[in-house]
C-alpha positions as CSV (number, residue, x, y, z in Angstrom):
1,M,-43.4,-73.6,82.0
2,L,-45.3,-70.4,83.0
3,S,-42.5,-68.3,81.5
4,L,-42.5,-70.2,78.3
5,L,-46.2,-69.8,77.8
6,R,-46.2,-66.3,79.2
7,L,-49.1,-67.1,81.5
8,Q,-50.2,-64.2,83.7
9,R,-50.5,-64.4,87.4
10,V,-53.9,-64.7,89.0
11,F,-55.4,-62.3,91.5
12,T,-57.7,-62.3,94.6
13,I,-61.1,-60.6,94.7
14,N,-59.6,-57.5,96.3
15,Q,-57.2,-57.0,93.4
16,V,-59.8,-56.8,90.6
17,P,-62.6,-54.3,89.8
18,K,-65.9,-55.0,91.5
19,V,-67.6,-55.7,88.1
20,F,-65.5,-58.8,87.8
21,H,-66.3,-60.2,91.3
22,E,-68.1,-63.5,91.6
23,D,-70.2,-64.4,94.6
24,S,-68.1,-66.3,97.2
25,I,-65.1,-66.8,94.8
26,I,-62.1,-65.4,96.5
27,S,-59.1,-66.2,94.3
28,G,-58.2,-67.3,90.8
29,Y,-59.1,-64.1,89.0
30,R,-57.4,-63.3,85.7
31,H,-56.1,-59.8,85.0
32,P,-59.0,-57.5,84.2
33,C,-57.1,-55.9,81.2
34,S,-55.9,-59.2,79.6
35,S,-55.1,-59.3,75.9
36,A,-56.9,-61.8,73.6
37,T,-53.7,-63.9,73.6
38,D,-53.6,-63.9,77.4
39,C,-57.2,-65.0,77.5
40,V,-56.5,-67.9,75.1
41,L,-53.4,-68.9,77.0
42,S,-55.4,-68.9,80.3
43,L,-57.2,-72.0,79.0
44,F,-54.1,-73.9,79.9
45,Q,-53.7,-72.6,83.4
46,L,-55.9,-73.1,86.4
47,T,-58.1,-70.1,87.1
48,N,-61.6,-69.8,88.5
49,E,-62.8,-69.7,84.8
50,T,-60.8,-72.5,83.3
51,L,-63.4,-75.3,83.8
52,N,-66.2,-72.9,83.0
53,I,-64.7,-72.6,79.6
54,W,-63.9,-76.3,78.9
55,T,-67.2,-77.6,80.2
56,H,-68.9,-75.8,77.4
57,F,-66.3,-75.7,74.7
58,L,-65.8,-79.5,74.4
59,P,-69.6,-80.3,74.3
60,T,-69.9,-77.8,71.4
61,W,-68.1,-80.3,69.2
62,Y,-70.3,-83.2,70.3
63,F,-73.4,-81.3,69.3
64,L,-71.8,-80.1,66.1
65,W,-71.1,-83.8,65.3
66,K,-74.7,-84.6,66.0
67,L,-75.9,-81.8,63.7
68,V,-73.6,-82.8,60.9
69,S,-74.7,-86.5,61.3
70,V,-78.4,-85.5,60.9
71,V,-77.7,-83.4,57.9
72,L,-75.6,-86.1,56.1
73,M,-77.3,-89.3,57.2
74,Q,-81.0,-88.3,57.3
75,A,-81.1,-86.2,54.1
76,A,-82.4,-83.4,56.2
77,W,-82.6,-80.8,53.4
78,Q,-85.1,-83.0,51.6
79,D,-87.2,-84.0,54.6
80,S,-88.9,-81.0,56.2
81,F,-89.9,-83.1,59.2
82,T,-86.3,-83.0,60.4
83,W,-86.0,-79.2,60.2
84,P,-87.1,-78.5,63.8
85,L,-84.5,-81.0,65.0
86,L,-81.8,-79.1,62.9
87,V,-82.9,-75.8,64.5
88,F,-82.6,-77.4,68.0
89,L,-79.2,-78.9,67.3
90,L,-77.9,-75.7,65.9
91,S,-79.0,-73.9,69.1
92,C,-77.3,-76.6,71.1
93,C,-74.0,-75.8,69.2
94,I,-74.4,-72.1,69.6
95,Y,-75.1,-71.6,73.3
96,P,-72.2,-73.6,74.7
97,L,-69.8,-72.0,72.2
98,A,-71.0,-68.5,73.0
99,S,-70.7,-69.3,76.7
100,S,-67.2,-70.6,76.4
101,C,-66.1,-67.6,74.3
102,A,-67.7,-65.2,76.8
103,H,-65.9,-66.8,79.7
104,T,-62.6,-66.8,77.7
105,F,-62.6,-63.2,76.6
106,S,-64.6,-61.5,79.4
107,T,-61.4,-60.3,81.2
108,M,-60.1,-58.1,78.3
109,S,-61.9,-55.1,79.8
110,V,-65.1,-54.0,81.5
111,R,-66.7,-53.3,78.1
112,A,-65.5,-56.6,76.7
113,R,-67.1,-58.4,79.7
114,H,-70.5,-56.9,79.1
115,I,-70.4,-57.4,75.4
116,C,-69.3,-61.1,75.7
117,F,-72.1,-61.9,78.0
118,F,-74.7,-60.0,75.9
119,F,-73.9,-62.6,73.1
120,D,-74.0,-65.4,75.7
121,Y,-77.5,-64.3,76.7
122,G,-78.6,-64.1,73.1
123,A,-77.4,-67.6,72.5
124,L,-79.3,-68.9,75.5
125,S,-82.5,-67.2,74.3
126,F,-82.0,-68.8,70.9
127,Y,-81.6,-72.2,72.5
128,S,-85.0,-71.6,74.2
129,L,-86.5,-71.0,70.8
130,G,-84.8,-74.1,69.4
131,S,-86.4,-76.1,72.1
132,A,-89.8,-74.6,71.4
133,V,-89.6,-75.3,67.7
134,S,-88.7,-78.9,68.3
135,Y,-91.2,-79.3,71.0
136,S,-94.0,-78.0,68.8
137,A,-93.0,-80.5,66.1
138,Y,-92.4,-83.6,68.2
139,I,-93.4,-83.6,71.8
140,F,-96.9,-82.0,72.0
141,P,-99.3,-84.5,73.5
142,D,-101.8,-85.9,71.0
143,R,-104.7,-84.2,72.9
144,W,-103.2,-80.7,72.2
145,L,-102.1,-81.3,68.6
146,N,-103.4,-78.5,66.3
147,S,-105.1,-76.7,69.1
148,F,-105.1,-72.9,69.5
149,F,-102.3,-73.1,72.0
150,H,-100.3,-75.3,69.6
151,R,-100.7,-72.8,66.8
152,C,-99.6,-69.9,69.0
153,F,-96.8,-71.8,70.7
154,V,-93.9,-70.9,68.5
155,P,-94.8,-67.2,67.9
156,V,-95.1,-66.7,71.6
157,A,-91.8,-68.5,72.1
158,V,-90.1,-66.0,69.7
159,F,-91.5,-63.2,71.8
160,N,-90.3,-64.8,75.0
161,A,-86.8,-65.3,73.5
162,I,-86.6,-61.6,72.7
163,I,-87.8,-60.6,76.2
164,C,-85.2,-63.0,77.6
165,T,-82.3,-61.3,75.7
166,G,-83.5,-57.8,76.5
167,L,-84.1,-58.4,80.2
168,A,-80.8,-60.3,80.6
169,C,-78.8,-57.5,78.9
170,Y,-80.7,-54.9,81.0
171,T,-79.5,-56.6,84.2
172,R,-75.9,-55.7,83.2
173,L,-76.1,-52.3,81.6
174,G,-79.5,-50.8,82.4
175,L,-81.2,-48.8,79.7
176,P,-79.1,-48.4,76.6
177,F,-78.0,-45.2,75.0
178,L,-77.3,-43.4,78.3
179,H,-74.2,-41.3,78.3
180,Y,-71.7,-43.0,80.7
181,H,-68.8,-41.2,82.3
182,H,-66.0,-42.6,84.4
183,D,-68.0,-43.3,87.5
184,S,-71.4,-44.1,85.9
185,I,-70.5,-47.8,86.0
186,K,-71.5,-47.6,89.7
187,R,-75.1,-47.2,88.5
188,F,-75.1,-50.3,86.5
189,P,-78.0,-52.5,87.8
190,E,-75.7,-55.5,88.6
191,L,-73.5,-53.2,90.8
192,K,-76.2,-50.9,92.2
193,R,-78.8,-53.6,93.0
194,P,-77.0,-57.0,92.6
195,K,-79.7,-59.1,94.2
196,F,-82.4,-57.6,92.1
197,S,-80.3,-57.9,89.0
198,K,-79.6,-61.5,89.8
199,S,-83.2,-62.3,90.4
200,L,-84.3,-60.6,87.2
201,R,-81.6,-62.5,85.2
202,V,-82.8,-65.8,86.7
203,F,-86.4,-64.9,85.7
204,A,-85.2,-63.9,82.2
205,F,-83.8,-67.4,81.7
206,A,-86.4,-69.4,83.6
207,Y,-89.5,-67.9,82.0
208,P,-88.9,-69.1,78.4
209,Y,-88.0,-72.5,79.7
210,L,-91.1,-72.8,81.8
211,F,-93.3,-71.7,78.9
212,D,-91.6,-74.0,76.4
213,S,-92.1,-76.9,78.8
214,I,-95.9,-76.4,79.3
215,P,-96.8,-79.1,76.8
216,L,-94.1,-81.4,78.2
217,F,-95.1,-80.9,81.8
218,F,-98.7,-81.6,80.9
219,R,-97.8,-84.7,79.0
220,V,-95.6,-86.3,81.6
221,F,-97.1,-85.0,84.9
222,L,-100.8,-84.2,84.4
223,C,-102.3,-85.9,81.4
224,V,-104.4,-89.0,82.1
225,G,-106.1,-91.3,79.7
226,E,-106.4,-91.2,75.9
227,G,-104.2,-88.7,74.0
228,C,-101.4,-88.4,76.5
229,T,-98.7,-89.8,74.3
230,E,-97.1,-92.5,76.5
231,N,-93.9,-93.8,75.0
232,D,-90.3,-94.7,75.9
233,A,-89.2,-91.1,75.5
234,N,-91.1,-90.1,78.7
235,I,-88.4,-91.4,81.0
236,L,-85.8,-89.4,79.2
237,H,-88.0,-86.3,79.6
238,Y,-88.2,-87.0,83.3
239,Y,-84.4,-87.0,83.6
240,H,-84.0,-83.9,81.4
241,I,-86.5,-82.0,83.6
242,A,-84.8,-83.0,86.8
243,L,-81.4,-81.9,85.5
244,A,-82.9,-78.6,84.1
245,F,-84.3,-77.7,87.6
246,L,-81.0,-78.6,89.2
247,T,-79.2,-76.4,86.7
248,G,-81.5,-73.5,87.6
249,F,-81.0,-74.2,91.3
250,L,-77.2,-74.1,91.0
251,F,-77.3,-70.8,89.0
252,A,-79.6,-69.1,91.4
253,T,-78.1,-70.2,94.8
254,H,-74.3,-70.2,94.2
255,L,-73.9,-73.4,96.1
256,P,-71.6,-75.0,97.3
257,E,-69.2,-72.0,97.3
258,R,-71.6,-69.9,99.4
259,L,-71.2,-72.4,102.2
260,A,-67.4,-72.2,102.2
261,P,-66.1,-69.1,100.4
262,G,-62.7,-69.7,98.9
263,S,-62.9,-73.5,99.1
264,F,-64.3,-74.0,95.6
265,D,-62.6,-71.2,93.7
266,Y,-60.9,-73.4,91.1
267,I,-62.8,-76.7,91.1
268,G,-66.4,-77.5,92.1
269,H,-68.1,-74.1,92.3
270,S,-71.7,-73.6,91.2
271,H,-71.0,-72.2,87.8
272,Q,-69.0,-75.2,86.8
273,L,-71.6,-77.6,88.1
274,F,-74.3,-75.4,86.4
275,H,-72.4,-75.9,83.1
276,V,-72.1,-79.7,83.5
277,C,-75.8,-80.1,84.5
278,S,-76.9,-77.9,81.6
279,I,-75.0,-80.0,79.1
280,L,-76.2,-83.3,80.5
281,S,-79.8,-81.9,80.5
282,T,-79.5,-80.8,76.9
283,H,-78.1,-84.2,75.9
284,L,-81.1,-86.0,77.5
285,Q,-83.4,-83.4,75.9
286,M,-81.9,-84.2,72.5
287,K,-82.2,-88.0,73.1
288,A,-85.8,-87.6,74.1
289,L,-86.6,-85.5,71.0
290,E,-85.0,-88.0,68.8
291,Q,-87.0,-90.8,70.4
292,D,-90.2,-88.9,70.0
293,M,-89.4,-88.0,66.5
294,E,-88.7,-91.6,65.5
295,S,-91.6,-93.3,67.4
296,R,-94.2,-90.7,66.5
297,S,-93.2,-89.8,63.0
298,L,-95.9,-91.7,61.1
299,W,-98.7,-90.5,63.4
300,L,-97.5,-86.9,63.4
301,L,-97.1,-86.8,59.6
302,Q,-100.7,-88.0,59.3
303,H,-102.3,-85.7,61.9
304,A,-100.1,-82.7,62.5
305,E,-99.8,-79.7,60.3
306,P,-96.8,-80.1,58.0
307,V,-93.5,-78.5,59.1
308,T,-92.7,-75.5,56.9
309,F,-89.6,-73.4,56.4
310,T,-91.4,-70.5,58.1
311,S,-92.3,-72.5,61.2
312,S,-88.8,-73.9,61.7
313,A,-85.7,-72.2,60.0
314,G,-87.7,-69.0,59.3
315,V,-88.6,-68.2,62.9
316,A,-85.0,-69.2,64.0
317,A,-83.6,-66.7,61.5
318,L,-86.0,-64.1,62.8
319,C,-85.0,-64.7,66.4
320,V,-81.3,-64.4,65.5
321,L,-81.9,-61.1,63.7
322,L,-83.9,-59.6,66.5
323,N,-81.5,-60.8,69.2
324,L,-78.5,-59.3,67.3
325,S,-80.5,-56.1,67.0
326,I,-81.0,-56.0,70.8
327,I,-77.4,-56.8,71.4
328,A,-76.3,-54.1,69.0
329,V,-78.4,-51.6,70.9
330,Y,-76.7,-52.5,74.1
331,C,-73.2,-52.7,72.7
332,L,-73.2,-49.3,70.8
333,P,-72.9,-47.2,74.0
334,L,-70.0,-49.3,75.1
335,L,-68.2,-49.3,71.8
336,S,-68.6,-45.6,71.3
337,S,-66.9,-44.8,74.6
338,S,-63.1,-44.2,74.4
339,V,-60.4,-46.5,75.6
340,C,-59.5,-43.8,78.1
341,Q,-63.0,-43.9,79.5
342,D,-62.9,-47.7,79.7
343,R,-59.7,-47.6,81.7
344,N,-61.2,-45.0,84.0
345,M,-64.2,-47.2,84.5
346,E,-62.0,-50.1,85.5
347,K,-59.8,-48.0,87.8
348,A,-62.8,-46.6,89.6
349,Q,-63.7,-50.1,90.7
350,R,-60.3,-51.0,92.1
351,P,-59.9,-50.6,95.9
352,G,-58.2,-47.2,96.4
353,G,-58.0,-46.7,92.6
354,Q,-54.9,-48.9,92.5
355,S,-53.9,-51.0,89.6
356,A,-54.4,-54.8,89.8
357,R,-51.1,-55.5,88.2
Protein backbone atom coordinates (compact mmCIF):
# COMPACT_ATOMS: atom_id res chain seq x y z
CA MET A 1 0.00 0.00 0.00
CA LEU A 2 2.86 2.36 0.84
CA SER A 3 4.46 1.69 -2.53
CA LEU A 4 1.19 2.32 -4.37
CA LEU A 5 0.70 5.69 -2.66
CA ARG A 6 4.44 6.46 -2.72
CA LEU A 7 4.35 7.40 0.94
CA GLN A 8 7.67 8.45 2.37
CA ARG A 9 9.28 6.87 5.39
CA VAL A 10 9.21 8.73 8.69
CA PHE A 11 12.24 9.76 10.71
CA THR A 12 13.40 10.17 14.29
CA ILE A 13 14.31 13.47 15.89
CA ASN A 14 18.03 12.91 15.26
CA GLN A 15 17.46 12.58 11.52
CA VAL A 16 15.81 15.94 10.85
CA PRO A 17 17.04 19.54 11.21
CA LYS A 18 16.72 21.11 14.62
CA VAL A 19 14.23 23.68 13.34
CA PHE A 20 11.75 20.81 12.80
CA HIS A 21 12.14 19.37 16.30
CA GLU A 22 9.13 19.24 18.59
CA ASP A 23 9.54 19.14 22.36
CA SER A 24 9.48 15.52 23.65
CA ILE A 25 8.39 14.12 20.25
CA ILE A 26 10.99 11.49 19.32
CA SER A 27 9.70 9.86 16.14
CA GLY A 28 7.18 10.20 13.32
CA TYR A 29 8.83 13.13 11.55
CA ARG A 30 8.29 13.58 7.82
CA HIS A 31 11.12 14.31 5.41
CA PRO A 32 12.23 17.95 5.82
CA CYS A 33 12.41 18.44 2.04
CA SER A 34 9.07 16.89 1.11
CA SER A 35 7.29 17.87 -2.06
CA ALA A 36 3.77 19.30 -1.97
CA THR A 37 2.48 15.92 -3.19
CA ASP A 38 4.36 14.14 -0.41
CA CYS A 39 2.82 16.49 2.14
CA VAL A 40 -0.71 15.81 0.87
CA LEU A 41 -0.14 12.06 0.77
CA SER A 42 1.15 12.17 4.36
CA LEU A 43 -2.42 12.95 5.40
CA PHE A 44 -3.12 9.26 4.83
CA GLN A 45 -0.19 7.85 6.78
CA LEU A 46 0.39 8.05 10.50
CA THR A 47 3.01 10.67 11.40
CA ASN A 48 3.34 12.97 14.37
CA GLU A 49 1.47 15.62 12.34
CA THR A 50 -1.42 13.57 10.91
CA LEU A 51 -3.93 14.20 13.70
CA ASN A 52 -2.78 17.81 14.02
CA ILE A 53 -3.96 18.30 10.46
CA TRP A 54 -7.26 16.41 10.61
CA THR A 55 -8.34 17.86 13.98
CA HIS A 56 -8.46 21.29 12.36
CA PHE A 57 -9.24 20.45 8.73
CA LEU A 58 -12.54 18.67 9.43
CA PRO A 59 -13.93 21.37 11.80
CA THR A 60 -13.25 23.96 9.10
CA TRP A 61 -16.13 22.51 7.09
CA TYR A 62 -18.44 22.55 10.09
CA PHE A 63 -17.81 26.25 10.69
CA LEU A 64 -18.14 26.93 6.96
CA TRP A 65 -21.54 25.22 7.03
CA LYS A 66 -22.54 27.45 9.96
CA LEU A 67 -21.39 30.54 8.09
CA VAL A 68 -23.32 29.61 4.95
CA SER A 69 -26.40 28.80 7.05
CA VAL A 70 -26.38 32.24 8.64
CA VAL A 71 -25.94 33.94 5.27
CA LEU A 72 -28.73 31.98 3.58
CA MET A 73 -31.24 31.52 6.41
CA GLN A 74 -30.96 34.78 8.34
CA ALA A 75 -30.75 37.18 5.40
CA ALA A 76 -27.49 38.42 6.88
CA TRP A 77 -26.72 40.92 4.13
CA GLN A 78 -29.91 42.84 4.89
CA ASP A 79 -29.58 42.70 8.69
CA SER A 80 -26.55 44.56 10.00
CA PHE A 81 -27.11 43.10 13.47
CA THR A 82 -25.80 39.74 12.18
CA TRP A 83 -22.63 41.17 10.63
CA PRO A 84 -20.48 40.71 13.75
CA LEU A 85 -21.55 37.06 13.86
CA LEU A 86 -20.51 36.67 10.22
CA VAL A 87 -17.08 38.14 10.99
CA PHE A 88 -16.69 35.74 13.90
CA LEU A 89 -17.77 32.71 11.85
CA LEU A 90 -15.44 33.71 9.03
CA SER A 91 -12.55 33.82 11.51
CA CYS A 92 -13.64 30.40 12.80
CA CYS A 93 -13.31 29.05 9.25
CA ILE A 94 -9.96 30.68 8.56
CA TYR A 95 -7.94 29.79 11.63
CA PRO A 96 -8.39 25.98 11.56
CA LEU A 97 -7.92 25.93 7.79
CA ALA A 98 -4.71 27.96 8.05
CA SER A 99 -3.52 25.70 10.85
CA SER A 100 -4.19 22.49 8.95
CA CYS A 101 -2.45 23.87 5.84
CA ALA A 102 0.53 25.00 7.92
CA HIS A 103 0.93 21.56 9.48
CA THR A 104 0.47 19.89 6.09
CA PHE A 105 3.05 21.83 4.10
CA SER A 106 5.53 22.85 6.81
CA THR A 107 7.97 20.07 5.91
CA MET A 108 8.61 21.24 2.34
CA SER A 109 11.65 23.23 3.53
CA VAL A 110 12.88 25.42 6.37
CA ARG A 111 11.58 28.49 4.55
CA ALA A 112 8.22 26.86 3.90
CA ARG A 113 7.89 25.95 7.57
CA HIS A 114 8.36 29.54 8.68
CA ILE A 115 6.07 30.95 6.00
CA CYS A 116 3.32 28.42 6.71
CA PHE A 117 3.26 29.29 10.39
CA PHE A 118 3.37 33.02 9.71
CA PHE A 119 -0.01 32.61 8.02
CA ASP A 120 -1.17 30.40 10.88
CA TYR A 121 -0.34 33.15 13.37
CA GLY A 122 -2.09 35.76 11.25
CA ALA A 123 -5.21 33.60 11.14
CA LEU A 124 -5.19 33.20 14.93
CA SER A 125 -4.89 36.95 15.43
CA PHE A 126 -7.80 37.47 13.01
CA TYR A 127 -9.81 35.01 15.10
CA SER A 128 -9.08 37.14 18.17
CA LEU A 129 -10.47 40.16 16.32
CA GLY A 130 -13.52 38.19 15.19
CA SER A 131 -14.16 37.35 18.84
CA ALA A 132 -13.78 41.00 19.84
CA VAL A 133 -16.17 42.25 17.15
CA SER A 134 -18.85 39.73 18.16
CA TYR A 135 -18.29 40.33 21.89
CA SER A 136 -18.71 44.06 21.37
CA ALA A 137 -22.03 43.48 19.61
CA TYR A 138 -23.57 40.73 21.73
CA ILE A 139 -21.98 39.92 25.09
CA PHE A 140 -21.10 43.24 26.73
CA PRO A 141 -22.90 43.46 30.08
CA ASP A 142 -25.75 45.96 30.15
CA ARG A 143 -23.84 48.05 32.69
CA TRP A 144 -20.93 48.65 30.30
CA LEU A 145 -22.93 49.22 27.13
CA ASN A 146 -21.95 52.42 25.27
CA SER A 147 -19.26 53.19 27.83
CA PHE A 148 -15.86 54.64 26.91
CA PHE A 149 -14.35 51.16 27.20
CA HIS A 150 -17.05 49.77 24.89
CA ARG A 151 -16.34 52.43 22.25
CA CYS A 152 -12.59 51.77 22.41
CA PHE A 153 -12.90 47.99 22.61
CA VAL A 154 -12.78 47.06 18.92
CA PRO A 155 -10.06 49.58 17.90
CA VAL A 156 -7.83 48.30 20.71
CA ALA A 157 -8.60 44.72 19.63
CA VAL A 158 -7.37 45.56 16.11
CA PHE A 159 -4.13 46.90 17.58
CA ASN A 160 -3.77 43.77 19.75
CA ALA A 161 -4.29 41.51 16.74
CA ILE A 162 -1.50 43.26 14.86
CA ILE A 163 0.82 43.02 17.87
CA CYS A 164 -0.08 39.32 18.14
CA THR A 165 0.92 38.63 14.54
CA GLY A 166 4.11 40.67 14.73
CA LEU A 167 5.28 39.12 18.01
CA ALA A 168 4.46 35.57 16.93
CA CYS A 169 6.34 36.00 13.65
CA TYR A 170 9.27 37.56 15.52
CA THR A 171 9.60 34.46 17.71
CA ARG A 172 10.42 32.45 14.58
CA LEU A 173 12.54 34.76 12.46
CA GLY A 174 13.64 37.67 14.64
CA LEU A 175 13.78 41.07 13.02
CA PRO A 176 12.91 40.98 9.29
CA PHE A 177 15.12 42.16 6.47
CA LEU A 178 18.34 40.86 7.99
CA HIS A 179 20.65 39.26 5.46
CA TYR A 180 20.81 35.53 6.25
CA HIS A 181 23.62 33.24 5.19
CA HIS A 182 23.94 29.48 5.56
CA ASP A 183 24.51 29.40 9.33
CA SER A 184 22.47 32.43 10.34
CA ILE A 185 19.48 30.18 11.07
CA LYS A 186 21.27 29.36 14.31
CA ARG A 187 20.50 32.89 15.42
CA PHE A 188 16.76 32.57 14.87
CA PRO A 189 15.05 33.30 18.22
CA GLU A 190 13.31 29.92 18.44
CA LEU A 191 16.67 28.13 18.09
CA LYS A 192 18.92 30.55 19.96
CA ARG A 193 16.55 31.12 22.91
CA PRO A 194 13.79 28.50 22.62
CA LYS A 195 12.28 29.01 26.08
CA PHE A 196 12.09 32.77 25.68
CA SER A 197 10.69 32.33 22.18
CA LYS A 198 8.03 29.93 23.43
CA SER A 199 7.08 32.22 26.32
CA LEU A 200 6.82 35.21 24.00
CA ARG A 201 4.65 33.24 21.59
CA VAL A 202 2.33 32.15 24.42
CA PHE A 203 2.05 35.80 25.48
CA ALA A 204 1.36 36.87 21.88
CA PHE A 205 -1.66 34.55 21.72
CA ALA A 206 -2.86 34.90 25.32
CA TYR A 207 -2.84 38.69 25.50
CA PRO A 208 -5.49 39.33 22.80
CA TYR A 209 -7.72 36.61 24.27
CA LEU A 210 -7.48 38.03 27.79
CA PHE A 211 -8.23 41.54 26.58
CA ASP A 212 -11.15 40.41 24.44
CA SER A 213 -12.55 38.51 27.41
CA ILE A 214 -12.53 41.42 29.89
CA PRO A 215 -16.25 42.19 29.43
CA LEU A 216 -17.07 38.48 29.53
CA PHE A 217 -15.00 37.84 32.68
CA PHE A 218 -16.64 40.83 34.37
CA ARG A 219 -20.09 39.67 33.33
CA VAL A 220 -19.84 36.04 34.46
CA PHE A 221 -17.42 36.28 37.41
CA LEU A 222 -17.52 39.77 38.97
CA CYS A 223 -20.72 41.61 38.11
CA VAL A 224 -23.35 41.67 40.86
CA GLY A 225 -26.81 43.21 40.79
CA GLU A 226 -28.58 45.17 38.10
CA GLY A 227 -27.07 45.39 34.65
CA CYS A 228 -25.14 42.12 34.82
CA THR A 229 -26.91 40.34 31.96
CA GLU A 230 -27.89 37.04 33.52
CA ASN A 231 -29.23 34.62 30.90
CA ASP A 232 -28.94 31.05 29.65
CA ALA A 233 -25.82 31.85 27.63
CA ASN A 234 -23.74 32.28 30.78
CA ILE A 235 -23.32 28.55 31.37
CA LEU A 236 -22.00 28.17 27.82
CA HIS A 237 -19.57 31.00 28.48
CA TYR A 238 -18.31 29.16 31.59
CA TYR A 239 -17.62 26.02 29.55
CA HIS A 240 -15.95 28.02 26.80
CA ILE A 241 -13.66 29.81 29.25
CA ALA A 242 -12.68 26.55 30.96
CA LEU A 243 -11.77 24.93 27.65
CA ALA A 244 -9.93 28.06 26.48
CA PHE A 245 -7.68 27.97 29.55
CA LEU A 246 -7.14 24.24 29.10
CA THR A 247 -6.14 24.95 25.50
CA GLY A 248 -3.57 27.50 26.63
CA PHE A 249 -2.28 25.14 29.33
CA LEU A 250 -1.69 22.35 26.81
CA PHE A 251 0.05 24.68 24.36
CA ALA A 252 2.38 26.07 27.03
CA THR A 253 3.27 22.90 28.94
CA HIS A 254 3.68 20.17 26.28
CA LEU A 255 1.88 17.68 28.49
CA PRO A 256 1.55 14.70 28.48
CA GLU A 257 4.50 13.95 26.16
CA ARG A 258 6.92 15.82 28.40
CA LEU A 259 6.24 13.23 31.13
CA ALA A 260 7.04 10.32 28.80
CA PRO A 261 9.00 11.41 25.71
CA GLY A 262 8.34 9.14 22.78
CA SER A 263 5.13 7.63 24.18
CA PHE A 264 2.74 10.12 22.55
CA ASP A 265 4.53 10.77 19.28
CA TYR A 266 1.63 9.74 17.04
CA ILE A 267 -1.50 9.90 19.19
CA GLY A 268 -2.26 11.92 22.30
CA HIS A 269 0.46 14.56 22.38
CA SER A 270 -0.29 18.07 23.58
CA HIS A 271 -0.65 19.73 20.19
CA GLN A 272 -3.36 17.28 19.15
CA LEU A 273 -5.18 17.82 22.45
CA PHE A 274 -4.64 21.56 22.05
CA HIS A 275 -6.34 21.43 18.64
CA VAL A 276 -9.30 19.42 19.94
CA CYS A 277 -9.81 21.69 22.96
CA SER A 278 -9.52 24.84 20.85
CA ILE A 279 -12.20 23.61 18.44
CA LEU A 280 -14.54 22.58 21.26
CA SER A 281 -13.95 25.93 22.94
CA THR A 282 -14.71 27.78 19.71
CA HIS A 283 -17.87 25.72 19.21
CA LEU A 284 -19.12 26.62 22.70
CA GLN A 285 -18.14 30.24 22.13
CA MET A 286 -20.20 30.25 18.94
CA LYS A 287 -23.21 28.70 20.70
CA ALA A 288 -22.98 31.24 23.51
CA LEU A 289 -22.79 34.12 21.04
CA GLU A 290 -25.82 32.82 19.15
CA GLN A 291 -27.72 32.48 22.43
CA ASP A 292 -26.84 36.02 23.50
CA MET A 293 -27.64 37.36 20.06
CA GLU A 294 -31.08 35.76 20.06
CA SER A 295 -32.08 36.47 23.65
CA ARG A 296 -30.74 40.06 23.80
CA SER A 297 -31.50 41.22 20.26
CA LEU A 298 -34.51 43.42 21.08
CA TRP A 299 -32.81 45.08 24.04
CA LEU A 300 -29.53 45.63 22.19
CA LEU A 301 -31.27 47.06 19.12
CA GLN A 302 -33.00 49.59 21.37
CA HIS A 303 -30.09 50.57 23.62
CA ALA A 304 -26.80 49.84 21.83
CA GLU A 305 -25.28 51.87 19.04
CA PRO A 306 -26.22 50.33 15.68
CA VAL A 307 -23.78 47.94 14.04
CA THR A 308 -22.17 49.48 10.98
CA PHE A 309 -20.06 48.11 8.16
CA THR A 310 -17.07 49.98 9.57
CA SER A 311 -17.42 48.47 13.06
CA SER A 312 -17.77 44.91 11.74
CA ALA A 313 -16.63 43.94 8.23
CA GLY A 314 -14.60 47.12 7.85
CA VAL A 315 -12.31 46.48 10.82
CA ALA A 316 -12.05 42.82 9.80
CA ALA A 317 -10.83 43.83 6.34
CA LEU A 318 -8.38 46.29 7.90
CA CYS A 319 -7.03 43.57 10.20
CA VAL A 320 -6.56 41.18 7.27
CA LEU A 321 -4.73 43.85 5.26
CA LEU A 322 -2.39 44.76 8.13
CA ASN A 323 -1.74 41.11 8.99
CA LEU A 324 -0.87 40.30 5.38
CA SER A 325 1.48 43.29 5.33
CA ILE A 326 3.30 42.03 8.44
CA ILE A 327 3.49 38.51 7.03
CA ALA A 328 4.85 39.88 3.74
CA VAL A 329 7.56 41.78 5.61
CA TYR A 330 8.65 38.57 7.32
CA CYS A 331 8.34 36.40 4.20
CA LEU A 332 10.32 38.59 1.80
CA PRO A 333 13.77 37.82 3.30
CA LEU A 334 13.01 34.11 3.08
CA LEU A 335 11.60 34.25 -0.43
CA SER A 336 14.53 36.31 -1.69
CA SER A 337 17.10 33.74 -0.56
CA SER A 338 18.16 31.18 -3.13
CA VAL A 339 17.22 27.50 -3.12
CA CYS A 340 20.89 26.71 -2.58
CA GLN A 341 20.92 28.84 0.58
CA ASP A 342 17.77 27.11 1.75
CA ARG A 343 19.37 23.69 1.36
CA ASN A 344 22.47 24.89 3.17
CA MET A 345 20.31 26.13 6.05
CA GLU A 346 18.68 22.72 6.32
CA LYS A 347 22.00 20.87 6.05
CA ALA A 348 23.52 23.02 8.77
CA GLN A 349 20.92 21.76 11.22
CA ARG A 350 21.42 18.04 10.58
CA PRO A 351 23.71 16.16 12.96
CA GLY A 352 27.13 16.03 11.34
CA GLY A 353 25.74 17.77 8.25
CA GLN A 354 24.32 14.46 7.00
CA SER A 355 21.23 14.14 4.87
CA ALA A 356 18.07 12.88 6.54
CA ARG A 357 17.26 10.67 3.57
